Structure formats: structure tokens, C-alpha cells
PDB file of N, CA, C, O and CB in Angstrom:
ATOM      1  N   MET A   1      77.255 -54.261 -46.869  1.00  0.00           N
ATOM      2  CA  MET A   1      76.888 -55.568 -46.387  1.00  0.00           C
ATOM      3  C   MET A   1      76.475 -56.480 -47.544  1.00  0.00           C
ATOM      4  O   MET A   1      76.768 -57.675 -47.529  1.00  0.00           O
ATOM      5  CB  MET A   1      75.765 -55.454 -45.366  1.00  0.00           C
ATOM      6  N   SER A   2      75.805 -55.927 -48.533  1.00  0.00           N
ATOM      7  CA  SER A   2      75.400 -56.770 -49.651  1.00  0.00           C
ATOM      8  C   SER A   2      76.596 -57.219 -50.475  1.00  0.00           C
ATOM      9  O   SER A   2      76.556 -58.280 -51.098  1.00  0.00           O
ATOM     10  CB  SER A   2      74.412 -56.031 -50.536  1.00  0.00           C
ATOM     11  N   ALA A   3      77.663 -56.422 -50.483  1.00  0.00           N
ATOM     12  CA  ALA A   3      78.871 -56.824 -51.212  1.00  0.00           C
ATOM     13  C   ALA A   3      79.494 -58.058 -50.563  1.00  0.00           C
ATOM     14  O   ALA A   3      80.003 -58.940 -51.255  1.00  0.00           O
ATOM     15  CB  ALA A   3      79.896 -55.665 -51.256  1.00  0.00           C
ATOM     16  N   VAL A   4      79.452 -58.113 -49.244  1.00  0.00           N
ATOM     17  CA  VAL A   4      79.988 -59.277 -48.541  1.00  0.00           C
ATOM     18  C   VAL A   4      79.166 -60.513 -48.878  1.00  0.00           C
ATOM     19  O   VAL A   4      79.722 -61.582 -49.133  1.00  0.00           O
ATOM     20  CB  VAL A   4      80.001 -59.039 -47.016  1.00  0.00           C
ATOM     21  N   PHE A   5      77.848 -60.370 -48.879  1.00  0.00           N
ATOM     22  CA  PHE A   5      76.990 -61.505 -49.219  1.00  0.00           C
ATOM     23  C   PHE A   5      77.193 -61.938 -50.662  1.00  0.00           C
ATOM     24  O   PHE A   5      77.169 -63.134 -50.953  1.00  0.00           O
ATOM     25  CB  PHE A   5      75.523 -61.154 -48.983  1.00  0.00           C
ATOM     26  N   ARG A   6      77.391 -61.005 -51.555  1.00  0.00           N
ATOM     27  CA  ARG A   6      77.634 -61.356 -52.957  1.00  0.00           C
ATOM     28  C   ARG A   6      78.913 -62.161 -53.099  1.00  0.00           C
ATOM     29  O   ARG A   6      78.949 -63.159 -53.819  1.00  0.00           O
ATOM     30  CB  ARG A   6      77.710 -60.094 -53.824  1.00  0.00           C
ATOM     31  N   ILE A   7      79.963 -61.729 -52.411  1.00  0.00           N
ATOM     32  CA  ILE A   7      81.236 -62.450 -52.489  1.00  0.00           C
ATOM     33  C   ILE A   7      81.088 -63.856 -51.918  1.00  0.00           C
ATOM     34  O   ILE A   7      81.596 -64.821 -52.489  1.00  0.00           O
ATOM     35  CB  ILE A   7      82.343 -61.683 -51.736  1.00  0.00           C
ATOM     36  N   VAL A   8      80.389 -63.968 -50.787  1.00  0.00           N
ATOM     37  CA  VAL A   8      80.189 -65.289 -50.172  1.00  0.00           C
ATOM     38  C   VAL A   8      79.395 -66.185 -51.104  1.00  0.00           C
ATOM     39  O   VAL A   8      79.729 -67.361 -51.251  1.00  0.00           O
ATOM     40  CB  VAL A   8      79.465 -65.161 -48.812  1.00  0.00           C
ATOM     41  N   PHE A   9      78.348 -65.661 -51.742  1.00  0.00           N
ATOM     42  CA  PHE A   9      77.542 -66.480 -52.631  1.00  0.00           C
ATOM     43  C   PHE A   9      78.255 -66.805 -53.937  1.00  0.00           C
ATOM     44  O   PHE A   9      77.985 -67.845 -54.537  1.00  0.00           O
ATOM     45  CB  PHE A   9      76.243 -65.786 -52.924  1.00  0.00           C
ATOM     46  N   ILE A  10      79.148 -65.952 -54.386  1.00  0.00           N
ATOM     47  CA  ILE A  10      79.943 -66.280 -55.574  1.00  0.00           C
ATOM     48  C   ILE A  10      80.874 -67.442 -55.273  1.00  0.00           C
ATOM     49  O   ILE A  10      80.989 -68.380 -56.061  1.00  0.00           O
ATOM     50  CB  ILE A  10      80.753 -65.055 -56.051  1.00  0.00           C
ATOM     51  N   VAL A  11      81.535 -67.373 -54.129  1.00  0.00           N
ATOM     52  CA  VAL A  11      82.431 -68.467 -53.724  1.00  0.00           C
ATOM     53  C   VAL A  11      81.627 -69.747 -53.479  1.00  0.00           C
ATOM     54  O   VAL A  11      82.045 -70.834 -53.878  1.00  0.00           O
ATOM     55  CB  VAL A  11      83.228 -68.079 -52.444  1.00  0.00           C
ATOM     56  N   ALA A  12      80.480 -69.613 -52.825  1.00  0.00           N
ATOM     57  CA  ALA A  12      79.636 -70.788 -52.567  1.00  0.00           C
ATOM     58  C   ALA A  12      79.120 -71.387 -53.866  1.00  0.00           C
ATOM     59  O   ALA A  12      79.033 -72.608 -53.993  1.00  0.00           O
ATOM     60  CB  ALA A  12      78.456 -70.415 -51.661  1.00  0.00           C
ATOM     61  N   GLY A  13      78.781 -70.551 -54.822  1.00  0.00           N
ATOM     62  CA  GLY A  13      78.328 -71.057 -56.117  1.00  0.00           C
ATOM     63  C   GLY A  13      79.417 -71.811 -56.851  1.00  0.00           C
ATOM     64  O   GLY A  13      79.154 -72.832 -57.487  1.00  0.00           O
ATOM     65  N   ALA A  14      80.648 -71.306 -56.764  1.00  0.00           N
ATOM     66  CA  ALA A  14      81.762 -72.000 -57.413  1.00  0.00           C
ATOM     67  C   ALA A  14      82.031 -73.349 -56.756  1.00  0.00           C
ATOM     68  O   ALA A  14      82.271 -74.342 -57.444  1.00  0.00           O
ATOM     69  CB  ALA A  14      83.026 -71.136 -57.369  1.00  0.00           C
ATOM     70  N   ILE A  15      81.992 -73.386 -55.430  1.00  0.00           N
ATOM     71  CA  ILE A  15      82.221 -74.651 -54.717  1.00  0.00           C
ATOM     72  C   ILE A  15      81.085 -75.629 -55.000  1.00  0.00           C
ATOM     73  O   ILE A  15      81.330 -76.813 -55.229  1.00  0.00           O
ATOM     74  CB  ILE A  15      82.351 -74.407 -53.191  1.00  0.00           C
ATOM     75  N   THR A  16      79.862 -75.150 -54.986  1.00  0.00           N
ATOM     76  CA  THR A  16      78.708 -76.011 -55.235  1.00  0.00           C
ATOM     77  C   THR A  16      78.724 -76.553 -56.658  1.00  0.00           C
ATOM     78  O   THR A  16      78.349 -77.704 -56.885  1.00  0.00           O
ATOM     79  CB  THR A  16      77.409 -75.248 -54.980  1.00  0.00           C
ATOM     80  N   ALA A  17      79.152 -75.741 -57.617  1.00  0.00           N
ATOM     81  CA  ALA A  17      79.185 -76.180 -59.010  1.00  0.00           C
ATOM     82  C   ALA A  17      80.180 -77.311 -59.236  1.00  0.00           C
ATOM     83  O   ALA A  17      80.068 -78.051 -60.213  1.00  0.00           O
ATOM     84  CB  ALA A  17      79.527 -75.014 -59.913  1.00  0.00           C
ATOM     85  N   LEU A  18      81.154 -77.449 -58.338  1.00  0.00           N
ATOM     86  CA  LEU A  18      82.084 -78.572 -58.457  1.00  0.00           C
ATOM     87  C   LEU A  18      81.410 -79.913 -58.164  1.00  0.00           C
ATOM     88  O   LEU A  18      81.835 -80.951 -58.671  1.00  0.00           O
ATOM     89  CB  LEU A  18      83.263 -78.371 -57.515  1.00  0.00           C
ATOM     90  N   PHE A  19      80.362 -79.886 -57.346  1.00  0.00           N
ATOM     91  CA  PHE A  19      79.738 -81.125 -56.907  1.00  0.00           C
ATOM     92  C   PHE A  19      78.325 -81.345 -57.445  1.00  0.00           C
ATOM     93  O   PHE A  19      77.864 -82.484 -57.511  1.00  0.00           O
ATOM     94  CB  PHE A  19      79.703 -81.154 -55.426  1.00  0.00           C
ATOM     95  N   VAL A  20      77.629 -80.266 -57.831  1.00  0.00           N
ATOM     96  CA  VAL A  20      76.240 -80.374 -58.264  1.00  0.00           C
ATOM     97  C   VAL A  20      76.099 -79.642 -59.600  1.00  0.00           C
ATOM     98  O   VAL A  20      76.684 -78.575 -59.792  1.00  0.00           O
ATOM     99  CB  VAL A  20      75.258 -79.784 -57.187  1.00  0.00           C
ATOM    100  N   ALA A  21      75.331 -80.210 -60.512  1.00  0.00           N
ATOM    101  CA  ALA A  21      75.089 -79.553 -61.792  1.00  0.00           C
ATOM    102  C   ALA A  21      74.282 -78.279 -61.582  1.00  0.00           C
ATOM    103  O   ALA A  21      73.376 -78.238 -60.749  1.00  0.00           O
ATOM    104  CB  ALA A  21      74.357 -80.500 -62.764  1.00  0.00           C
ATOM    105  N   ARG A  22      74.615 -77.238 -62.343  1.00  0.00           N
ATOM    106  CA  ARG A  22      73.930 -75.952 -62.170  1.00  0.00           C
ATOM    107  C   ARG A  22      72.448 -76.013 -62.525  1.00  0.00           C
ATOM    108  O   ARG A  22      71.664 -75.206 -62.025  1.00  0.00           O
ATOM    109  CB  ARG A  22      74.603 -74.898 -63.013  1.00  0.00           C
ATOM    110  N   ASP A  23      72.056 -76.940 -63.369  1.00  0.00           N
ATOM    111  CA  ASP A  23      70.644 -77.030 -63.742  1.00  0.00           C
ATOM    112  C   ASP A  23      69.851 -77.970 -62.829  1.00  0.00           C
ATOM    113  O   ASP A  23      68.678 -78.237 -63.092  1.00  0.00           O
ATOM    114  CB  ASP A  23      70.523 -77.498 -65.180  1.00  0.00           C
ATOM    115  N   ALA A  24      70.467 -78.466 -61.777  1.00  0.00           N
ATOM    116  CA  ALA A  24      69.758 -79.308 -60.820  1.00  0.00           C
ATOM    117  C   ALA A  24      68.741 -78.458 -60.055  1.00  0.00           C
ATOM    118  O   ALA A  24      68.961 -77.272 -59.811  1.00  0.00           O
ATOM    119  CB  ALA A  24      70.753 -79.994 -59.840  1.00  0.00           C
ATOM    120  N   LEU A  25      67.644 -79.075 -59.690  1.00  0.00           N
ATOM    121  CA  LEU A  25      66.575 -78.346 -59.011  1.00  0.00           C
ATOM    122  C   LEU A  25      66.976 -77.857 -57.631  1.00  0.00           C
ATOM    123  O   LEU A  25      66.482 -76.829 -57.167  1.00  0.00           O
ATOM    124  CB  LEU A  25      65.358 -79.214 -58.896  1.00  0.00           C
ATOM    125  N   ASN A  26      67.857 -78.576 -56.978  1.00  0.00           N
ATOM    126  CA  ASN A  26      68.232 -78.208 -55.618  1.00  0.00           C
ATOM    127  C   ASN A  26      69.555 -77.449 -55.560  1.00  0.00           C
ATOM    128  O   ASN A  26      70.162 -77.384 -54.491  1.00  0.00           O
ATOM    129  CB  ASN A  26      68.319 -79.446 -54.760  1.00  0.00           C
ATOM    130  N   PHE A  27      70.018 -76.880 -56.653  1.00  0.00           N
ATOM    131  CA  PHE A  27      71.296 -76.169 -56.667  1.00  0.00           C
ATOM    132  C   PHE A  27      71.289 -74.980 -55.719  1.00  0.00           C
ATOM    133  O   PHE A  27      72.253 -74.776 -54.982  1.00  0.00           O
ATOM    134  CB  PHE A  27      71.623 -75.703 -58.075  1.00  0.00           C
ATOM    135  N   THR A  28      70.221 -74.193 -55.726  1.00  0.00           N
ATOM    136  CA  THR A  28      70.191 -73.002 -54.865  1.00  0.00           C
ATOM    137  C   THR A  28      70.139 -73.372 -53.384  1.00  0.00           C
ATOM    138  O   THR A  28      70.680 -72.654 -52.543  1.00  0.00           O
ATOM    139  CB  THR A  28      68.989 -72.125 -55.220  1.00  0.00           C
ATOM    140  N   ILE A  29      69.488 -74.489 -53.067  1.00  0.00           N
ATOM    141  CA  ILE A  29      69.430 -74.926 -51.674  1.00  0.00           C
ATOM    142  C   ILE A  29      70.816 -75.350 -51.205  1.00  0.00           C
ATOM    143  O   ILE A  29      71.244 -74.994 -50.106  1.00  0.00           O
ATOM    144  CB  ILE A  29      68.424 -76.086 -51.504  1.00  0.00           C
ATOM    145  N   ILE A  30      71.506 -76.103 -52.032  1.00  0.00           N
ATOM    146  CA  ILE A  30      72.853 -76.549 -51.675  1.00  0.00           C
ATOM    147  C   ILE A  30      73.814 -75.366 -51.648  1.00  0.00           C
ATOM    148  O   ILE A  30      74.711 -75.318 -50.807  1.00  0.00           O
ATOM    149  CB  ILE A  30      73.351 -77.621 -52.664  1.00  0.00           C
ATOM    150  N   GLN A  31      73.637 -74.414 -52.557  1.00  0.00           N
ATOM    151  CA  GLN A  31      74.479 -73.219 -52.565  1.00  0.00           C
ATOM    152  C   GLN A  31      74.289 -72.425 -51.272  1.00  0.00           C
ATOM    153  O   GLN A  31      75.260 -71.932 -50.697  1.00  0.00           O
ATOM    154  CB  GLN A  31      74.156 -72.337 -53.790  1.00  0.00           C
ATOM    155  N   THR A  32      73.067 -72.303 -50.825  1.00  0.00           N
ATOM    156  CA  THR A  32      72.800 -71.598 -49.570  1.00  0.00           C
ATOM    157  C   THR A  32      73.433 -72.338 -48.389  1.00  0.00           C
ATOM    158  O   THR A  32      73.989 -71.709 -47.489  1.00  0.00           O
ATOM    159  CB  THR A  32      71.281 -71.445 -49.351  1.00  0.00           C
ATOM    160  N   PHE A  33      73.350 -73.664 -48.392  1.00  0.00           N
ATOM    161  CA  PHE A  33      73.969 -74.456 -47.330  1.00  0.00           C
ATOM    162  C   PHE A  33      75.483 -74.261 -47.321  1.00  0.00           C
ATOM    163  O   PHE A  33      76.081 -74.117 -46.255  1.00  0.00           O
ATOM    164  CB  PHE A  33      73.627 -75.945 -47.500  1.00  0.00           C
ATOM    165  N   VAL A  34      76.100 -74.256 -48.486  1.00  0.00           N
ATOM    166  CA  VAL A  34      77.548 -74.042 -48.574  1.00  0.00           C
ATOM    167  C   VAL A  34      77.894 -72.629 -48.120  1.00  0.00           C
ATOM    168  O   VAL A  34      78.919 -72.427 -47.470  1.00  0.00           O
ATOM    169  CB  VAL A  34      78.053 -74.284 -50.018  1.00  0.00           C
ATOM    170  N   ALA A  35      77.053 -71.646 -48.452  1.00  0.00           N
ATOM    171  CA  ALA A  35      77.300 -70.272 -48.003  1.00  0.00           C
ATOM    172  C   ALA A  35      77.237 -70.175 -46.482  1.00  0.00           C
ATOM    173  O   ALA A  35      78.045 -69.473 -45.875  1.00  0.00           O
ATOM    174  CB  ALA A  35      76.283 -69.307 -48.635  1.00  0.00           C
ATOM    175  N   VAL A  36      76.300 -70.862 -45.870  1.00  0.00           N
ATOM    176  CA  VAL A  36      76.201 -70.868 -44.405  1.00  0.00           C
ATOM    177  C   VAL A  36      77.439 -71.523 -43.797  1.00  0.00           C
ATOM    178  O   VAL A  36      77.962 -71.049 -42.789  1.00  0.00           O
ATOM    179  CB  VAL A  36      74.919 -71.608 -43.943  1.00  0.00           C
ATOM    180  N   LEU A  37      77.904 -72.606 -44.406  1.00  0.00           N
ATOM    181  CA  LEU A  37      79.123 -73.246 -43.916  1.00  0.00           C
ATOM    182  C   LEU A  37      80.328 -72.327 -44.053  1.00  0.00           C
ATOM    183  O   LEU A  37      81.175 -72.293 -43.161  1.00  0.00           O
ATOM    184  CB  LEU A  37      79.375 -74.548 -44.664  1.00  0.00           C
ATOM    185  N   LEU A  38      80.425 -71.583 -45.146  1.00  0.00           N
ATOM    186  CA  LEU A  38      81.526 -70.646 -45.325  1.00  0.00           C
ATOM    187  C   LEU A  38      81.492 -69.541 -44.277  1.00  0.00           C
ATOM    188  O   LEU A  38      82.523 -69.196 -43.700  1.00  0.00           O
ATOM    189  CB  LEU A  38      81.482 -70.042 -46.721  1.00  0.00           C
ATOM    190  N   VAL A  39      80.316 -68.990 -44.031  1.00  0.00           N
ATOM    191  CA  VAL A  39      80.196 -67.927 -43.028  1.00  0.00           C
ATOM    192  C   VAL A  39      80.548 -68.471 -41.649  1.00  0.00           C
ATOM    193  O   VAL A  39      81.214 -67.793 -40.867  1.00  0.00           O
ATOM    194  CB  VAL A  39      78.765 -67.332 -43.024  1.00  0.00           C
ATOM    195  N   THR A  40      80.107 -69.681 -41.348  1.00  0.00           N
ATOM    196  CA  THR A  40      80.436 -70.302 -40.069  1.00  0.00           C
ATOM    197  C   THR A  40      81.943 -70.508 -39.931  1.00  0.00           C
ATOM    198  O   THR A  40      82.509 -70.272 -38.864  1.00  0.00           O
ATOM    199  CB  THR A  40      79.705 -71.641 -39.922  1.00  0.00           C
ATOM    200  N   ALA A  41      82.585 -70.944 -40.997  1.00  0.00           N
ATOM    201  CA  ALA A  41      84.032 -71.142 -40.960  1.00  0.00           C
ATOM    202  C   ALA A  41      84.764 -69.812 -40.786  1.00  0.00           C
ATOM    203  O   ALA A  41      85.737 -69.736 -40.035  1.00  0.00           O
ATOM    204  CB  ALA A  41      84.507 -71.843 -42.238  1.00  0.00           C
ATOM    205  N   ILE A  42      84.310 -68.778 -41.465  1.00  0.00           N
ATOM    206  CA  ILE A  42      84.946 -67.460 -41.349  1.00  0.00           C
ATOM    207  C   ILE A  42      84.798 -66.912 -39.935  1.00  0.00           C
ATOM    208  O   ILE A  42      85.754 -66.380 -39.371  1.00  0.00           O
ATOM    209  CB  ILE A  42      84.339 -66.472 -42.364  1.00  0.00           C
ATOM    210  N   VAL A  43      83.607 -67.040 -39.362  1.00  0.00           N
ATOM    211  CA  VAL A  43      83.383 -66.573 -37.993  1.00  0.00           C
ATOM    212  C   VAL A  43      84.209 -67.393 -37.005  1.00  0.00           C
ATOM    213  O   VAL A  43      84.754 -66.842 -36.049  1.00  0.00           O
ATOM    214  CB  VAL A  43      81.886 -66.653 -37.633  1.00  0.00           C
ATOM    215  N   GLY A  44      84.304 -68.701 -37.226  1.00  0.00           N
ATOM    216  CA  GLY A  44      85.107 -69.550 -36.349  1.00  0.00           C
ATOM    217  C   GLY A  44      86.578 -69.194 -36.392  1.00  0.00           C
ATOM    218  O   GLY A  44      87.232 -69.122 -35.352  1.00  0.00           O
ATOM    219  N   VAL A  45      87.101 -68.972 -37.576  1.00  0.00           N
ATOM    220  CA  VAL A  45      88.508 -68.572 -37.701  1.00  0.00           C
ATOM    221  C   VAL A  45      88.718 -67.204 -37.067  1.00  0.00           C
ATOM    222  O   VAL A  45      89.729 -66.975 -36.405  1.00  0.00           O
ATOM    223  CB  VAL A  45      88.946 -68.549 -39.188  1.00  0.00           C
ATOM    224  N   GLY A  46      87.775 -66.301 -37.265  1.00  0.00           N
ATOM    225  CA  GLY A  46      87.896 -64.969 -36.672  1.00  0.00           C
ATOM    226  C   GLY A  46      87.853 -64.985 -35.163  1.00  0.00           C
ATOM    227  O   GLY A  46      88.527 -64.186 -34.513  1.00  0.00           O
ATOM    228  N   SER A  47      87.072 -65.882 -34.598  1.00  0.00           N
ATOM    229  CA  SER A  47      86.962 -65.919 -33.143  1.00  0.00           C
ATOM    230  C   SER A  47      88.205 -66.513 -32.487  1.00  0.00           C
ATOM    231  O   SER A  47      88.541 -66.137 -31.364  1.00  0.00           O
ATOM    232  CB  SER A  47      85.738 -66.715 -32.736  1.00  0.00           C
ATOM    233  N   PHE A  48      88.888 -67.422 -33.156  1.00  0.00           N
ATOM    234  CA  PHE A  48      90.093 -68.022 -32.598  1.00  0.00           C
ATOM    235  C   PHE A  48      91.374 -67.350 -33.072  1.00  0.00           C
ATOM    236  O   PHE A  48      92.465 -67.769 -32.684  1.00  0.00           O
ATOM    237  CB  PHE A  48      90.138 -69.476 -32.943  1.00  0.00           C
ATOM    238  N   TRP A  49      91.268 -66.322 -33.899  1.00  0.00           N
ATOM    239  CA  TRP A  49      92.445 -65.668 -34.469  1.00  0.00           C
ATOM    240  C   TRP A  49      93.348 -65.078 -33.374  1.00  0.00           C
ATOM    241  O   TRP A  49      94.571 -65.177 -33.465  1.00  0.00           O
ATOM    242  CB  TRP A  49      92.012 -64.563 -35.446  1.00  0.00           C
ATOM    243  N   GLY A  50      92.766 -64.481 -32.364  1.00  0.00           N
ATOM    244  CA  GLY A  50      93.543 -63.886 -31.282  1.00  0.00           C
ATOM    245  C   GLY A  50      94.323 -64.920 -30.497  1.00  0.00           C
ATOM    246  O   GLY A  50      95.463 -64.671 -30.106  1.00  0.00           O
ATOM    247  N   GLN A  51      93.734 -66.062 -30.263  1.00  0.00           N
ATOM    248  CA  GLN A  51      94.434 -67.119 -29.526  1.00  0.00           C
ATOM    249  C   GLN A  51      95.580 -67.684 -30.345  1.00  0.00           C
ATOM    250  O   GLN A  51      96.638 -67.999 -29.801  1.00  0.00           O
ATOM    251  CB  GLN A  51      93.465 -68.240 -29.139  1.00  0.00           C
ATOM    252  N   TRP A  52      95.376 -67.816 -31.659  1.00  0.00           N
ATOM    253  CA  TRP A  52      96.424 -68.359 -32.502  1.00  0.00           C
ATOM    254  C   TRP A  52      97.602 -67.401 -32.629  1.00  0.00           C
ATOM    255  O   TRP A  52      98.749 -67.835 -32.734  1.00  0.00           O
ATOM    256  CB  TRP A  52      95.873 -68.686 -33.870  1.00  0.00           C
ATOM    257  N   ARG A  53      97.322 -66.108 -32.621  1.00  0.00           N
ATOM    258  CA  ARG A  53      98.392 -65.127 -32.757  1.00  0.00           C
ATOM    259  C   ARG A  53      99.229 -65.010 -31.491  1.00  0.00           C
ATOM    260  O   ARG A  53     100.403 -64.650 -31.575  1.00  0.00           O
ATOM    261  CB  ARG A  53      97.813 -63.776 -33.114  1.00  0.00           C
ATOM    262  N   LYS A  54      98.669 -65.301 -30.322  1.00  0.00           N
ATOM    263  CA  LYS A  54      99.399 -65.196 -29.065  1.00  0.00           C
ATOM    264  C   LYS A  54     100.433 -66.311 -28.909  1.00  0.00           C
ATOM    265  O   LYS A  54     101.445 -66.135 -28.230  1.00  0.00           O
ATOM    266  CB  LYS A  54      98.428 -65.226 -27.897  1.00  0.00           C
ATOM    267  N   THR A  55     100.174 -67.457 -29.540  1.00  0.00           N
ATOM    268  CA  THR A  55     101.091 -68.594 -29.380  1.00  0.00           C
ATOM    269  C   THR A  55     102.237 -68.528 -30.336  1.00  0.00           C
ATOM    270  O   THR A  55     103.097 -69.409 -30.331  1.00  0.00           O
ATOM    271  CB  THR A  55     100.363 -69.893 -29.567  1.00  0.00           C
TER     272      THR A  55
END
């Protein structure tokens, strides 16, 4: 489970670094927000995957 979180936070860190400087005080807060958005998107795609495959 921690490997999944590490991968999500690595991807979130890369996406966040495109928009926010790494030395900004709120970088970790924005990184966490992006990680939550990524997890939400993954769960959303996973929940509709069966419907998309049937069509």
C-alpha cells in the first residue's frame, strides 16, 4: 500500500512542480491536493471502466 502512495506522490510532485516552485512554503499542501485529485480521478475511471467496456 505504501508503494502505491509513493507512486501517487511522485506523480503529484512532478505535476505540482510544473506550477509551483519547490521552495514555496505551500508546496506540500498543493502536492497533497494534487495527489487527492489524482486518486479521485483513478477511482472515477475505475468505477466507470465496466460501463465503457460494454459499449
